[in-house]
mmCIF file of the N, C-alpha and C atoms, coordinates in Angstrom:
data_MODEL
# 
_entry.id   MODEL 
# 
loop_
_atom_site.group_PDB 
_atom_site.id 
_atom_site.type_symbol 
_atom_site.label_atom_id 
_atom_site.label_alt_id 
_atom_site.label_comp_id 
_atom_site.label_asym_id 
_atom_site.label_entity_id 
_atom_site.label_seq_id 
_atom_site.pdbx_PDB_ins_code 
_atom_site.Cartn_x 
_atom_site.Cartn_y 
_atom_site.Cartn_z 
_atom_site.occupancy 
_atom_site.B_iso_or_equiv 
_atom_site.pdbx_formal_charge 
_atom_site.auth_seq_id 
_atom_site.auth_comp_id 
_atom_site.auth_asym_id 
_atom_site.auth_atom_id 
_atom_site.pdbx_PDB_model_num 
ATOM 1   N N  . MET A 1 1  ? -23.697 -12.350 -11.433 1.00 0.00 ? 1  MET A N  1 
ATOM 2   C CA . MET A 1 1  ? -23.278 -10.978 -11.264 1.00 0.00 ? 1  MET A CA 1 
ATOM 3   C C  . MET A 1 1  ? -22.089 -10.877 -10.312 1.00 0.00 ? 1  MET A C  1 
ATOM 4   N N  . LEU A 1 2  ? -22.079 -11.706 -9.275  1.00 0.00 ? 2  LEU A N  1 
ATOM 5   C CA . LEU A 1 2  ? -20.954 -11.687 -8.339  1.00 0.00 ? 2  LEU A CA 1 
ATOM 6   C C  . LEU A 1 2  ? -19.664 -12.148 -9.004  1.00 0.00 ? 2  LEU A C  1 
ATOM 7   N N  . ARG A 1 3  ? -19.784 -13.090 -9.930  1.00 0.00 ? 3  ARG A N  1 
ATOM 8   C CA . ARG A 1 3  ? -18.598 -13.545 -10.666 1.00 0.00 ? 3  ARG A CA 1 
ATOM 9   C C  . ARG A 1 3  ? -17.974 -12.391 -11.436 1.00 0.00 ? 3  ARG A C  1 
ATOM 10  N N  . LEU A 1 4  ? -18.795 -11.611 -12.091 1.00 0.00 ? 4  LEU A N  1 
ATOM 11  C CA . LEU A 1 4  ? -18.306 -10.471 -12.860 1.00 0.00 ? 4  LEU A CA 1 
ATOM 12  C C  . LEU A 1 4  ? -17.658 -9.438  -11.939 1.00 0.00 ? 4  LEU A C  1 
ATOM 13  N N  . LEU A 1 5  ? -18.286 -9.161  -10.829 1.00 0.00 ? 5  LEU A N  1 
ATOM 14  C CA . LEU A 1 5  ? -17.745 -8.200  -9.877  1.00 0.00 ? 5  LEU A CA 1 
ATOM 15  C C  . LEU A 1 5  ? -16.392 -8.664  -9.331  1.00 0.00 ? 5  LEU A C  1 
ATOM 16  N N  . ALA A 1 6  ? -16.285 -9.937  -8.969  1.00 0.00 ? 6  ALA A N  1 
ATOM 17  C CA . ALA A 1 6  ? -15.022 -10.467 -8.462  1.00 0.00 ? 6  ALA A CA 1 
ATOM 18  C C  . ALA A 1 6  ? -13.945 -10.405 -9.546  1.00 0.00 ? 6  ALA A C  1 
ATOM 19  N N  . PHE A 1 7  ? -14.304 -10.713 -10.780 1.00 0.00 ? 7  PHE A N  1 
ATOM 20  C CA . PHE A 1 7  ? -13.349 -10.639 -11.883 1.00 0.00 ? 7  PHE A CA 1 
ATOM 21  C C  . PHE A 1 7  ? -12.855 -9.206  -12.077 1.00 0.00 ? 7  PHE A C  1 
ATOM 22  N N  . MET A 1 8  ? -13.760 -8.245  -12.019 1.00 0.00 ? 8  MET A N  1 
ATOM 23  C CA . MET A 1 8  ? -13.379 -6.844  -12.174 1.00 0.00 ? 8  MET A CA 1 
ATOM 24  C C  . MET A 1 8  ? -12.448 -6.403  -11.055 1.00 0.00 ? 8  MET A C  1 
ATOM 25  N N  . VAL A 1 9  ? -12.709 -6.844  -9.836  1.00 0.00 ? 9  VAL A N  1 
ATOM 26  C CA . VAL A 1 9  ? -11.849 -6.484  -8.711  1.00 0.00 ? 9  VAL A CA 1 
ATOM 27  C C  . VAL A 1 9  ? -10.460 -7.094  -8.885  1.00 0.00 ? 9  VAL A C  1 
ATOM 28  N N  . VAL A 1 10 ? -10.383 -8.323  -9.364  1.00 0.00 ? 10 VAL A N  1 
ATOM 29  C CA . VAL A 1 10 ? -9.081  -8.950  -9.626  1.00 0.00 ? 10 VAL A CA 1 
ATOM 30  C C  . VAL A 1 10 ? -8.318  -8.143  -10.682 1.00 0.00 ? 10 VAL A C  1 
ATOM 31  N N  . LEU A 1 11 ? -9.003  -7.717  -11.721 1.00 0.00 ? 11 LEU A N  1 
ATOM 32  C CA . LEU A 1 11 ? -8.350  -6.914  -12.761 1.00 0.00 ? 11 LEU A CA 1 
ATOM 33  C C  . LEU A 1 11 ? -7.848  -5.584  -12.209 1.00 0.00 ? 11 LEU A C  1 
ATOM 34  N N  . TYR A 1 12 ? -8.673  -4.899  -11.432 1.00 0.00 ? 12 TYR A N  1 
ATOM 35  C CA . TYR A 1 12 ? -8.249  -3.621  -10.871 1.00 0.00 ? 12 TYR A CA 1 
ATOM 36  C C  . TYR A 1 12 ? -7.090  -3.787  -9.895  1.00 0.00 ? 12 TYR A C  1 
ATOM 37  N N  . LEU A 1 13 ? -7.112  -4.848  -9.094  1.00 0.00 ? 13 LEU A N  1 
ATOM 38  C CA . LEU A 1 13 ? -5.989  -5.102  -8.192  1.00 0.00 ? 13 LEU A CA 1 
ATOM 39  C C  . LEU A 1 13 ? -4.724  -5.424  -8.984  1.00 0.00 ? 13 LEU A C  1 
ATOM 40  N N  . GLY A 1 14 ? -4.874  -6.157  -10.069 1.00 0.00 ? 14 GLY A N  1 
ATOM 41  C CA . GLY A 1 14 ? -3.724  -6.458  -10.924 1.00 0.00 ? 14 GLY A CA 1 
ATOM 42  C C  . GLY A 1 14 ? -3.146  -5.206  -11.570 1.00 0.00 ? 14 GLY A C  1 
ATOM 43  N N  . LEU A 1 15 ? -4.012  -4.336  -12.051 1.00 0.00 ? 15 LEU A N  1 
ATOM 44  C CA . LEU A 1 15 ? -3.535  -3.077  -12.627 1.00 0.00 ? 15 LEU A CA 1 
ATOM 45  C C  . LEU A 1 15 ? -2.880  -2.196  -11.563 1.00 0.00 ? 15 LEU A C  1 
ATOM 46  N N  . GLY A 1 16 ? -3.429  -2.216  -10.361 1.00 0.00 ? 16 GLY A N  1 
ATOM 47  C CA . GLY A 1 16 ? -2.815  -1.476  -9.258  1.00 0.00 ? 16 GLY A CA 1 
ATOM 48  C C  . GLY A 1 16 ? -1.454  -2.035  -8.887  1.00 0.00 ? 16 GLY A C  1 
ATOM 49  N N  . TRP A 1 17 ? -1.339  -3.364  -8.945  1.00 0.00 ? 17 TRP A N  1 
ATOM 50  C CA . TRP A 1 17 ? -0.051  -4.005  -8.667  1.00 0.00 ? 17 TRP A CA 1 
ATOM 51  C C  . TRP A 1 17 ? 0.984   -3.590  -9.713  1.00 0.00 ? 17 TRP A C  1 
ATOM 52  N N  . LEU A 1 18 ? 0.572   -3.563  -10.982 1.00 0.00 ? 18 LEU A N  1 
ATOM 53  C CA . LEU A 1 18 ? 1.473   -3.120  -12.045 1.00 0.00 ? 18 LEU A CA 1 
ATOM 54  C C  . LEU A 1 18 ? 1.881   -1.661  -11.867 1.00 0.00 ? 18 LEU A C  1 
ATOM 55  N N  . ALA A 1 19 ? 0.930   -0.817  -11.474 1.00 0.00 ? 19 ALA A N  1 
ATOM 56  C CA . ALA A 1 19 ? 1.246   0.592   -11.251 1.00 0.00 ? 19 ALA A CA 1 
ATOM 57  C C  . ALA A 1 19 ? 2.234   0.750   -10.094 1.00 0.00 ? 19 ALA A C  1 
ATOM 58  N N  . GLU A 1 20 ? 2.024   0.010   -9.012  1.00 0.00 ? 20 GLU A N  1 
ATOM 59  C CA . GLU A 1 20 ? 2.949   0.085   -7.881  1.00 0.00 ? 20 GLU A CA 1 
ATOM 60  C C  . GLU A 1 20 ? 4.340   -0.399  -8.262  1.00 0.00 ? 20 GLU A C  1 
ATOM 61  N N  . ARG A 1 21 ? 4.393   -1.379  -9.118  1.00 0.00 ? 21 ARG A N  1 
ATOM 62  C CA . ARG A 1 21 ? 5.676   -1.977  -9.472  1.00 0.00 ? 21 ARG A CA 1 
ATOM 63  C C  . ARG A 1 21 ? 6.470   -1.126  -10.464 1.00 0.00 ? 21 ARG A C  1 
ATOM 64  N N  . TYR A 1 22 ? 5.811   -0.558  -11.464 1.00 0.00 ? 22 TYR A N  1 
ATOM 65  C CA . TYR A 1 22 ? 6.532   0.085   -12.558 1.00 0.00 ? 22 TYR A CA 1 
ATOM 66  C C  . TYR A 1 22 ? 6.530   1.615   -12.541 1.00 0.00 ? 22 TYR A C  1 
ATOM 67  N N  . ILE A 1 23 ? 5.657   2.230   -11.785 1.00 0.00 ? 23 ILE A N  1 
ATOM 68  C CA . ILE A 1 23 ? 5.666   3.692   -11.702 1.00 0.00 ? 23 ILE A CA 1 
ATOM 69  C C  . ILE A 1 23 ? 6.492   4.067   -10.477 1.00 0.00 ? 23 ILE A C  1 
ATOM 70  N N  . THR A 1 24 ? 7.592   4.748   -10.713 1.00 0.00 ? 24 THR A N  1 
ATOM 71  C CA . THR A 1 24 ? 8.526   5.043   -9.620  1.00 0.00 ? 24 THR A CA 1 
ATOM 72  C C  . THR A 1 24 ? 8.228   6.369   -8.929  1.00 0.00 ? 24 THR A C  1 
ATOM 73  N N  . LYS A 1 25 ? 7.488   7.229   -9.557  1.00 0.00 ? 25 LYS A N  1 
ATOM 74  C CA . LYS A 1 25 ? 7.172   8.534   -8.966  1.00 0.00 ? 25 LYS A CA 1 
ATOM 75  C C  . LYS A 1 25 ? 6.161   8.335   -7.821  1.00 0.00 ? 25 LYS A C  1 
ATOM 76  N N  . PRO A 1 26 ? 6.525   8.674   -6.586  1.00 0.00 ? 26 PRO A N  1 
ATOM 77  C CA . PRO A 1 26 ? 5.641   8.378   -5.446  1.00 0.00 ? 26 PRO A CA 1 
ATOM 78  C C  . PRO A 1 26 ? 4.331   9.155   -5.442  1.00 0.00 ? 26 PRO A C  1 
ATOM 79  N N  . ASP A 1 27 ? 4.288   10.345  -6.026  1.00 0.00 ? 27 ASP A N  1 
ATOM 80  C CA . ASP A 1 27 ? 3.055   11.133  -6.026  1.00 0.00 ? 27 ASP A CA 1 
ATOM 81  C C  . ASP A 1 27 ? 2.322   11.060  -7.370  1.00 0.00 ? 27 ASP A C  1 
ATOM 82  N N  . SER A 1 28 ? 2.457   9.940   -8.057  1.00 0.00 ? 28 SER A N  1 
ATOM 83  C CA . SER A 1 28 ? 1.815   9.747   -9.350  1.00 0.00 ? 28 SER A CA 1 
ATOM 84  C C  . SER A 1 28 ? 0.298   9.698   -9.202  1.00 0.00 ? 28 SER A C  1 
ATOM 85  N N  . LYS A 1 29 ? -0.399  10.346  -10.115 1.00 0.00 ? 29 LYS A N  1 
ATOM 86  C CA . LYS A 1 29 ? -1.868  10.338  -10.086 1.00 0.00 ? 29 LYS A CA 1 
ATOM 87  C C  . LYS A 1 29 ? -2.421  8.965   -10.444 1.00 0.00 ? 29 LYS A C  1 
ATOM 88  N N  . VAL A 1 30 ? -1.708  8.221   -11.271 1.00 0.00 ? 30 VAL A N  1 
ATOM 89  C CA . VAL A 1 30 ? -2.149  6.872   -11.634 1.00 0.00 ? 30 VAL A CA 1 
ATOM 90  C C  . VAL A 1 30 ? -2.083  5.965   -10.408 1.00 0.00 ? 30 VAL A C  1 
ATOM 91  N N  . LYS A 1 31 ? -0.984  6.041   -9.656  1.00 0.00 ? 31 LYS A N  1 
ATOM 92  C CA . LYS A 1 31 ? -0.871  5.250   -8.437  1.00 0.00 ? 31 LYS A CA 1 
ATOM 93  C C  . LYS A 1 31 ? -1.940  5.650   -7.425  1.00 0.00 ? 31 LYS A C  1 
ATOM 94  N N  . GLY A 1 32 ? -2.194  6.945   -7.319  1.00 0.00 ? 32 GLY A N  1 
ATOM 95  C CA . GLY A 1 32 ? -3.229  7.430   -6.411  1.00 0.00 ? 32 GLY A CA 1 
ATOM 96  C C  . GLY A 1 32 ? -4.611  6.928   -6.798  1.00 0.00 ? 32 GLY A C  1 
ATOM 97  N N  . PHE A 1 33 ? -4.883  6.904   -8.101  1.00 0.00 ? 33 PHE A N  1 
ATOM 98  C CA . PHE A 1 33 ? -6.169  6.396   -8.578  1.00 0.00 ? 33 PHE A CA 1 
ATOM 99  C C  . PHE A 1 33 ? -6.357  4.936   -8.198  1.00 0.00 ? 33 PHE A C  1 
ATOM 100 N N  . PHE A 1 34 ? -5.342  4.106   -8.459  1.00 0.00 ? 34 PHE A N  1 
ATOM 101 C CA . PHE A 1 34 ? -5.472  2.687   -8.156  1.00 0.00 ? 34 PHE A CA 1 
ATOM 102 C C  . PHE A 1 34 ? -5.478  2.426   -6.655  1.00 0.00 ? 34 PHE A C  1 
ATOM 103 N N  . ARG A 1 35 ? -4.783  3.250   -5.867  1.00 0.00 ? 35 ARG A N  1 
ATOM 104 C CA . ARG A 1 35 ? -4.854  3.100   -4.405  1.00 0.00 ? 35 ARG A CA 1 
ATOM 105 C C  . ARG A 1 35 ? -6.261  3.410   -3.904  1.00 0.00 ? 35 ARG A C  1 
ATOM 106 N N  . LEU A 1 36 ? -6.870  4.433   -4.455  1.00 0.00 ? 36 LEU A N  1 
ATOM 107 C CA . LEU A 1 36 ? -8.240  4.763   -4.073  1.00 0.00 ? 36 LEU A CA 1 
ATOM 108 C C  . LEU A 1 36 ? -9.209  3.672   -4.503  1.00 0.00 ? 36 LEU A C  1 
ATOM 109 N N  . LEU A 1 37 ? -9.014  3.145   -5.687  1.00 0.00 ? 37 LEU A N  1 
ATOM 110 C CA . LEU A 1 37 ? -9.899  2.128   -6.236  1.00 0.00 ? 37 LEU A CA 1 
ATOM 111 C C  . LEU A 1 37 ? -9.824  0.820   -5.447  1.00 0.00 ? 37 LEU A C  1 
ATOM 112 N N  . ARG A 1 38 ? -8.645  0.460   -5.020  1.00 0.00 ? 38 ARG A N  1 
ATOM 113 C CA . ARG A 1 38 ? -8.477  -0.821  -4.325  1.00 0.00 ? 38 ARG A CA 1 
ATOM 114 C C  . ARG A 1 38 ? -8.590  -0.717  -2.810  1.00 0.00 ? 38 ARG A C  1 
ATOM 115 N N  . SER A 1 39 ? -8.702  0.461   -2.268  1.00 0.00 ? 39 SER A N  1 
ATOM 116 C CA . SER A 1 39 ? -8.687  0.643   -0.812  1.00 0.00 ? 39 SER A CA 1 
ATOM 117 C C  . SER A 1 39 ? -9.786  -0.124  -0.063  1.00 0.00 ? 39 SER A C  1 
ATOM 118 N N  . PRO A 1 40 ? -11.011 -0.249  -0.577  1.00 0.00 ? 40 PRO A N  1 
ATOM 119 C CA . PRO A 1 40 ? -11.998 -1.028  0.184   1.00 0.00 ? 40 PRO A CA 1 
ATOM 120 C C  . PRO A 1 40 ? -11.589 -2.493  0.367   1.00 0.00 ? 40 PRO A C  1 
ATOM 121 N N  . VAL A 1 41 ? -10.968 -3.071  -0.644  1.00 0.00 ? 41 VAL A N  1 
ATOM 122 C CA . VAL A 1 41 ? -10.573 -4.478  -0.566  1.00 0.00 ? 41 VAL A CA 1 
ATOM 123 C C  . VAL A 1 41 ? -9.329  -4.642  0.302   1.00 0.00 ? 41 VAL A C  1 
ATOM 124 N N  . THR A 1 42 ? -8.337  -3.787  0.092   1.00 0.00 ? 42 THR A N  1 
ATOM 125 C CA . THR A 1 42 ? -7.087  -3.942  0.837   1.00 0.00 ? 42 THR A CA 1 
ATOM 126 C C  . THR A 1 42 ? -7.265  -3.624  2.318   1.00 0.00 ? 42 THR A C  1 
ATOM 127 N N  . ARG A 1 43 ? -8.183  -2.719  2.647   1.00 0.00 ? 43 ARG A N  1 
ATOM 128 C CA . ARG A 1 43 ? -8.434  -2.445  4.070   1.00 0.00 ? 43 ARG A CA 1 
ATOM 129 C C  . ARG A 1 43 ? -9.005  -3.672  4.774   1.00 0.00 ? 43 ARG A C  1 
ATOM 130 N N  . LEU A 1 44 ? -9.884  -4.401  4.098   1.00 0.00 ? 44 LEU A N  1 
ATOM 131 C CA . LEU A 1 44 ? -10.451 -5.612  4.697   1.00 0.00 ? 44 LEU A CA 1 
ATOM 132 C C  . LEU A 1 44 ? -9.381  -6.679  4.909   1.00 0.00 ? 44 LEU A C  1 
ATOM 133 N N  . VAL A 1 45 ? -8.503  -6.845  3.948   1.00 0.00 ? 45 VAL A N  1 
ATOM 134 C CA . VAL A 1 45 ? -7.440  -7.844  4.068   1.00 0.00 ? 45 VAL A CA 1 
ATOM 135 C C  . VAL A 1 45 ? -6.415  -7.402  5.102   1.00 0.00 ? 45 VAL A C  1 
ATOM 136 N N  . ALA A 1 46 ? -6.132  -6.102  5.179   1.00 0.00 ? 46 ALA A N  1 
ATOM 137 C CA . ALA A 1 46 ? -5.141  -5.593  6.127   1.00 0.00 ? 46 ALA A CA 1 
ATOM 138 C C  . ALA A 1 46 ? -5.551  -5.837  7.574   1.00 0.00 ? 46 ALA A C  1 
ATOM 139 N N  . ARG A 1 47 ? -6.833  -5.878  7.834   1.00 0.00 ? 47 ARG A N  1 
ATOM 140 C CA . ARG A 1 47 ? -7.304  -6.134  9.212   1.00 0.00 ? 47 ARG A CA 1 
ATOM 141 C C  . ARG A 1 47 ? -6.923  -7.530  9.683   1.00 0.00 ? 47 ARG A C  1 
ATOM 142 N N  . ALA A 1 48 ? -6.813  -8.477  8.768   1.00 0.00 ? 48 ALA A N  1 
ATOM 143 C CA . ALA A 1 48 ? -6.501  -9.856  9.133   1.00 0.00 ? 48 ALA A CA 1 
ATOM 144 C C  . ALA A 1 48 ? -4.998  -10.118 9.204   1.00 0.00 ? 48 ALA A C  1 
ATOM 145 N N  . LEU A 1 49 ? -4.184  -9.174  8.782   1.00 0.00 ? 49 LEU A N  1 
ATOM 146 C CA . LEU A 1 49 ? -2.736  -9.358  8.749   1.00 0.00 ? 49 LEU A CA 1 
ATOM 147 C C  . LEU A 1 49 ? -2.068  -8.683  9.944   1.00 0.00 ? 49 LEU A C  1 
ATOM 148 N N  . PRO A 1 50 ? -0.857  -9.134  10.297  1.00 0.00 ? 50 PRO A N  1 
ATOM 149 C CA . PRO A 1 50 ? -0.117  -8.425  11.346  1.00 0.00 ? 50 PRO A CA 1 
ATOM 150 C C  . PRO A 1 50 ? 0.244   -7.012  10.888  1.00 0.00 ? 50 PRO A C  1 
ATOM 151 N N  . ALA A 1 51 ? 0.476   -6.133  11.828  1.00 0.00 ? 51 ALA A N  1 
ATOM 152 C CA . ALA A 1 51 ? 0.644   -4.703  11.541  1.00 0.00 ? 51 ALA A CA 1 
ATOM 153 C C  . ALA A 1 51 ? 1.770   -4.366  10.558  1.00 0.00 ? 51 ALA A C  1 
ATOM 154 N N  . PRO A 1 52 ? 2.990   -4.838  10.708  1.00 0.00 ? 52 PRO A N  1 
ATOM 155 C CA . PRO A 1 52 ? 4.031   -4.396  9.753   1.00 0.00 ? 52 PRO A CA 1 
ATOM 156 C C  . PRO A 1 52 ? 3.985   -5.172  8.433   1.00 0.00 ? 52 PRO A C  1 
ATOM 157 N N  . THR A 1 53 ? 3.080   -4.802  7.563   1.00 0.00 ? 53 THR A N  1 
ATOM 158 C CA . THR A 1 53 ? 2.942   -5.458  6.262   1.00 0.00 ? 53 THR A CA 1 
ATOM 159 C C  . THR A 1 53 ? 3.208   -4.437  5.172   1.00 0.00 ? 53 THR A C  1 
ATOM 160 N N  . THR A 1 54 ? 4.022   -4.804  4.198   1.00 0.00 ? 54 THR A N  1 
ATOM 161 C CA . THR A 1 54 ? 4.331   -3.880  3.106   1.00 0.00 ? 54 THR A CA 1 
ATOM 162 C C  . THR A 1 54 ? 3.133   -3.748  2.170   1.00 0.00 ? 54 THR A C  1 
ATOM 163 N N  . GLU A 1 55 ? 3.123   -2.661  1.441   1.00 0.00 ? 55 GLU A N  1 
ATOM 164 C CA . GLU A 1 55 ? 2.020   -2.385  0.511   1.00 0.00 ? 55 GLU A CA 1 
ATOM 165 C C  . GLU A 1 55 ? 1.960   -3.437  -0.592  1.00 0.00 ? 55 GLU A C  1 
ATOM 166 N N  . ARG A 1 56 ? 3.118   -3.844  -1.088  1.00 0.00 ? 56 ARG A N  1 
ATOM 167 C CA . ARG A 1 56 ? 3.150   -4.834  -2.165  1.00 0.00 ? 56 ARG A CA 1 
ATOM 168 C C  . ARG A 1 56 ? 2.628   -6.183  -1.688  1.00 0.00 ? 56 ARG A C  1 
ATOM 169 N N  . ARG A 1 57 ? 3.005   -6.578  -0.461  1.00 0.00 ? 57 ARG A N  1 
ATOM 170 C CA . ARG A 1 57 ? 2.514   -7.851  0.092   1.00 0.00 ? 57 ARG A CA 1 
ATOM 171 C C  . ARG A 1 57 ? 1.010   -7.788  0.320   1.00 0.00 ? 57 ARG A C  1 
ATOM 172 N N  . LEU A 1 58 ? 0.538   -6.674  0.843   1.00 0.00 ? 58 LEU A N  1 
ATOM 173 C CA . LEU A 1 58 ? -0.897  -6.499  1.075   1.00 0.00 ? 58 LEU A CA 1 
ATOM 174 C C  . LEU A 1 58 ? -1.670  -6.592  -0.243  1.00 0.00 ? 58 LEU A C  1 
ATOM 175 N N  . LEU A 1 59 ? -1.142  -5.981  -1.263  1.00 0.00 ? 59 LEU A N  1 
ATOM 176 C CA . LEU A 1 59 ? -1.802  -6.012  -2.574  1.00 0.00 ? 59 LEU A CA 1 
ATOM 177 C C  . LEU A 1 59 ? -1.800  -7.415  -3.162  1.00 0.00 ? 59 LEU A C  1 
ATOM 178 N N  . THR A 1 60 ? -0.692  -8.123  -3.023  1.00 0.00 ? 60 THR A N  1 
ATOM 179 C CA . THR A 1 60 ? -0.602  -9.494  -3.539  1.00 0.00 ? 60 THR A CA 1 
ATOM 180 C C  . THR A 1 60 ? -1.566  -10.419 -2.804  1.00 0.00 ? 60 THR A C  1 
ATOM 181 N N  . LEU A 1 61 ? -1.625  -10.299 -1.489  1.00 0.00 ? 61 LEU A N  1 
ATOM 182 C CA . LEU A 1 61 ? -2.555  -11.127 -0.717  1.00 0.00 ? 61 LEU A CA 1 
ATOM 183 C C  . LEU A 1 61 ? -4.010  -10.789 -1.033  1.00 0.00 ? 61 LEU A C  1 
ATOM 184 N N  . SER A 1 62 ? -4.288  -9.524  -1.245  1.00 0.00 ? 62 SER A N  1 
ATOM 185 C CA . SER A 1 62 ? -5.649  -9.116  -1.609  1.00 0.00 ? 62 SER A CA 1 
ATOM 186 C C  . SER A 1 62 ? -6.055  -9.708  -2.958  1.00 0.00 ? 62 SER A C  1 
ATOM 187 N N  . MET A 1 63 ? -5.114  -9.697  -3.906  1.00 0.00 ? 63 MET A N  1 
ATOM 188 C CA . MET A 1 63 ? -5.411  -10.315 -5.207  1.00 0.00 ? 63 MET A CA 1 
ATOM 189 C C  . MET A 1 63 ? -5.668  -11.806 -5.048  1.00 0.00 ? 63 MET A C  1 
ATOM 190 N N  . GLY A 1 64 ? -4.896  -12.465 -4.200  1.00 0.00 ? 64 GLY A N  1 
ATOM 191 C CA . GLY A 1 64 ? -5.098  -13.892 -3.967  1.00 0.00 ? 64 GLY A CA 1 
ATOM 192 C C  . GLY A 1 64 ? -6.449  -14.195 -3.347  1.00 0.00 ? 64 GLY A C  1 
ATOM 193 N N  . VAL A 1 65 ? -6.850  -13.394 -2.378  1.00 0.00 ? 65 VAL A N  1 
ATOM 194 C CA . VAL A 1 65 ? -8.143  -13.598 -1.717  1.00 0.00 ? 65 VAL A CA 1 
ATOM 195 C C  . VAL A 1 65 ? -9.291  -13.411 -2.708  1.00 0.00 ? 65 VAL A C  1 
ATOM 196 N N  . VAL A 1 66 ? -9.251  -12.333 -3.462  1.00 0.00 ? 66 VAL A N  1 
ATOM 197 C CA . VAL A 1 66 ? -10.339 -12.054 -4.406  1.00 0.00 ? 66 VAL A CA 1 
ATOM 198 C C  . VAL A 1 66 ? -10.337 -13.085 -5.537  1.00 0.00 ? 66 VAL A C  1 
ATOM 199 N N  . ALA A 1 67 ? -9.161  -13.503 -5.989  1.00 0.00 ? 67 ALA A N  1 
ATOM 200 C CA . ALA A 1 67 ? -9.097  -14.540 -7.021  1.00 0.00 ? 67 ALA A CA 1 
ATOM 201 C C  . ALA A 1 67 ? -9.669  -15.853 -6.499  1.00 0.00 ? 67 ALA A C  1 
ATOM 202 N N  . GLY A 1 68 ? -9.408  -16.171 -5.233  1.00 0.00 ? 68 GLY A N  1 
ATOM 203 C CA . GLY A 1 68 ? -9.986  -17.367 -4.627  1.00 0.00 ? 68 GLY A CA 1 
ATOM 204 C C  . GLY A 1 68 ? -11.504 -17.292 -4.561  1.00 0.00 ? 68 GLY A C  1 
ATOM 205 N N  . VAL A 1 69 ? -12.023 -16.143 -4.179  1.00 0.00 ? 69 VAL A N  1 
ATOM 206 C CA . VAL A 1 69 ? -13.478 -15.946 -4.149  1.00 0.00 ? 69 VAL A CA 1 
ATOM 207 C C  . VAL A 1 69 ? -14.048 -16.085 -5.553  1.00 0.00 ? 69 VAL A C  1 
ATOM 208 N N  . TRP A 1 70 ? -13.354 -15.541 -6.542  1.00 0.00 ? 70 TRP A N  1 
ATOM 209 C CA . TRP A 1 70 ? -13.809 -15.632 -7.926  1.00 0.00 ? 70 TRP A CA 1 
ATOM 210 C C  . TRP A 1 70 ? -13.875 -17.086 -8.389  1.00 0.00 ? 70 TRP A C  1 
ATOM 211 N N  . VAL A 1 71 ? -12.857 -17.872 -8.075  1.00 0.00 ? 71 VAL A N  1 
ATOM 212 C CA . VAL A 1 71 ? -12.840 -19.289 -8.461  1.00 0.00 ? 71 VAL A CA 1 
ATOM 213 C C  . VAL A 1 71 ? -13.962 -20.051 -7.761  1.00 0.00 ? 71 VAL A C  1 
ATOM 214 N N  . VAL A 1 72 ? -14.175 -19.771 -6.484  1.00 0.00 ? 72 VAL A N  1 
ATOM 215 C CA . VAL A 1 72 ? -15.263 -20.432 -5.751  1.00 0.00 ? 72 VAL A CA 1 
ATOM 216 C C  . VAL A 1 72 ? -16.611 -20.075 -6.365  1.00 0.00 ? 72 VAL A C  1 
ATOM 217 N N  . LEU A 1 73 ? -16.790 -18.832 -6.748  1.00 0.00 ? 73 LEU A N  1 
ATOM 218 C CA . LEU A 1 73 ? -18.051 -18.430 -7.388  1.00 0.00 ? 73 LEU A CA 1 
ATOM 219 C C  . LEU A 1 73 ? -18.241 -19.114 -8.741  1.00 0.00 ? 73 LEU A C  1 
ATOM 220 N N  . ILE A 1 74 ? -17.170 -19.282 -9.484  1.00 0.00 ? 74 ILE A N  1 
ATOM 221 C CA . ILE A 1 74 ? -17.260 -20.003 -10.764 1.00 0.00 ? 74 ILE A CA 1 
ATOM 222 C C  . ILE A 1 74 ? -17.693 -21.430 -10.524 1.00 0.00 ? 74 ILE A C  1 
ATOM 223 N N  . ILE A 1 75 ? -17.067 -22.089 -9.560  1.00 0.00 ? 75 ILE A N  1 
ATOM 224 C CA . ILE A 1 75 ? -17.426 -23.484 -9.254  1.00 0.00 ? 75 ILE A CA 1 
ATOM 225 C C  . ILE A 1 75 ? -18.858 -23.571 -8.781  1.00 0.00 ? 75 ILE A C  1 
ATOM 226 N N  . LEU A 1 76 ? -19.279 -22.680 -7.908  1.00 0.00 ? 76 LEU A N  1 
ATOM 227 C CA . LEU A 1 76 ? -20.656 -22.720 -7.403  1.00 0.00 ? 76 LEU A CA 1 
ATOM 228 C C  . LEU A 1 76 ? -21.684 -22.520 -8.508  1.00 0.00 ? 76 LEU A C  1 
ATOM 229 N N  . THR A 1 77 ? -21.430 -21.575 -9.390  1.00 0.00 ? 77 THR A N  1 
ATOM 230 C CA . THR A 1 77 ? -22.406 -21.343 -10.452 1.00 0.00 ? 77 THR A CA 1 
ATOM 231 C C  . THR A 1 77 ? -22.440 -22.502 -11.441 1.00 0.00 ? 77 THR A C  1 
ATOM 232 N N  . GLU A 1 78 ? -21.322 -23.142 -11.662 1.00 0.00 ? 78 GLU A N  1 
ATOM 233 C CA . GLU A 1 78 ? -21.313 -24.303 -12.563 1.00 0.00 ? 78 GLU A CA 1 
ATOM 234 C C  . GLU A 1 78 ? -22.041 -25.490 -11.930 1.00 0.00 ? 78 GLU A C  1 
ATOM 235 N N  . VAL A 1 79 ? -21.828 -25.703 -10.644 1.00 0.00 ? 79 VAL A N  1 
ATOM 236 C CA . VAL A 1 79 ? -22.493 -26.822 -9.959  1.00 0.00 ? 79 VAL A CA 1 
ATOM 237 C C  . VAL A 1 79 ? -23.995 -26.564 -9.857  1.00 0.00 ? 79 VAL A C  1 
ATOM 238 N N  . LEU A 1 80 ? -24.365 -25.356 -9.467  1.00 0.00 ? 80 LEU A N  1 
ATOM 239 C CA . LEU A 1 80 ? -25.789 -25.030 -9.321  1.00 0.00 ? 80 LEU A CA 1 
ATOM 240 C C  . LEU A 1 80 ? -26.475 -24.904 -10.670 1.00 0.00 ? 80 LEU A C  1 
ATOM 241 N N  . GLY A 1 81 ? -25.731 -24.524 -11.681 1.00 0.00 ? 81 GLY A N  1 
ATOM 242 C CA . GLY A 1 81 ? -26.309 -24.401 -13.024 1.00 0.00 ? 81 GLY A CA 1 
ATOM 243 C C  . GLY A 1 81 ? -26.531 -25.749 -13.677 1.00 0.00 ? 81 GLY A C  1 
ATOM 244 N N  . ALA A 1 82 ? -25.849 -26.787 -13.210 1.00 0.00 ? 82 ALA A N  1 
ATOM 245 C CA . ALA A 1 82 ? -25.983 -28.118 -13.793 1.00 0.00 ? 82 ALA A CA 1 
ATOM 246 C C  . ALA A 1 82 ? -27.278 -28.811 -13.369 1.00 0.00 ? 82 ALA A C  1 
ATOM 247 N N  . ARG A 1 83 ? -27.902 -28.308 -12.330 1.00 0.00 ? 83 ARG A N  1 
ATOM 248 C CA . ARG A 1 83 ? -29.121 -28.944 -11.827 1.00 0.00 ? 83 ARG A CA 1 
ATOM 249 C C  . ARG A 1 83 ? -30.319 -28.632 -12.639 1.00 0.00 ? 83 ARG A C  1 
# 
């Protein structure tokens, strides 16, 4: 179940990254939706980063962290499932 959750978070962060990159209107409802959706993850990552961090960098690092957790969960379930 954690693998699925991590995968979904990676997808939502990726869609949020695409929205930030290609939607130029700053008050877009789509951008607002993805900012709200990803805020729990990005707030956790932002605490570990120095203060002047851009939104795009924060989002990219958050995707990397969650993707890393997802890969670790895949490896763990494969190793534990082999027993």
